[in-house]
C-alpha positions in Angstrom: 12.6 -20.2 9.3 15.5 -22.1 8.2 14.6 -25.4 10.1 11.1 -25.4 9.0 10.9 -23.7 5.5 7.7 -22.0 6.9 6.3 -18.7 8.1 3.0 -17.9 10.1 2.6 -14.3 10.9 -0.3 -13.7 13.3 -1.6 -9.8 14.4 -4.6 -9.0 16.1 -5.0 -5.8 13.9 -6.5 -5.7 10.5 -4.7 -7.8 7.7 -4.8 -5.0 5.2 -2.1 -2.3 5.7 -0.7 -4.1 8.8 2.9 -4.5 10.0 2.6 -8.3 9.2 2.4 -7.2 5.2 5.6 -5.4 5.9 7.5 -8.3 7.6 6.4 -10.5 4.8 7.5 -8.1 2.5 11.0 -7.9 4.2 11.3 -11.7 4.3 10.3 -11.9 0.7 13.1 -9.3 -0.4 15.9 -10.6 1.8 18.2 -13.9 1.3 15.7 -15.4 3.7 13.0 -15.9 0.9 15.5 -18.9 -0.2 14.5 -20.8 2.9 10.8 -20.8 2.4 9.2 -24.0 1.0 5.9 -22.4 0.9 4.0 -19.4 0.9 3.9 -16.9 3.9 0.7 -17.2 5.8 -0.9 -14.2 7.6 -3.3 -14.5 10.0 -4.8 -11.3 11.3 -8.3 -9.6 12.4 -10.8 -9.4 9.5 -11.0 -6.4 7.4 -14.2 -4.8 8.7 -14.8 -2.2 11.3 -14.3 -3.3 14.9 -18.0 -4.3 16.2 -19.3 -3.0 19.3 -20.8 -6.3 20.6 -18.0 -8.3 22.4 -18.9 -11.6 20.8 -18.5 -10.2 17.7 -15.3 -8.5 18.3 -13.8 -11.6 19.8 -15.0 -13.6 16.4 -13.1 -11.1 14.3 -9.7 -11.4 16.1 -7.8 -14.5 15.5 -8.3 -17.0 18.2 -6.3 -20.0 19.4 -8.1 -22.4 17.4 -7.7 -20.3 14.1 -4.0 -20.1 14.9 -4.0 -23.9 15.3 -5.7 -24.4 12.1 -3.2 -22.2 10.2 -0.3 -24.0 11.7 -1.8 -27.5 10.8 -2.1 -25.8 7.2 1.3 -25.1 7.1 2.4 -28.5 8.2 0.3 -30.5 6.2 1.0 -28.5 3.0 4.6 -30.0 2.8 
């Protein structure tokens, strides 16, 4: 974080009430916040019940493509 000034937190659990929210809060409340050059981005599963259908379940969980998209978003917002 010191080097890039950016943070992307990724989790396959729901975004709401997930542990990445806690990690984000810890960063925001600590001295590490001073090193941030932009907002902390969180990428997590959609806040919906987990579908029974495998294709729908896969679609709600962060994929490699979505992670790449968020990384590019971090890099391009400098």
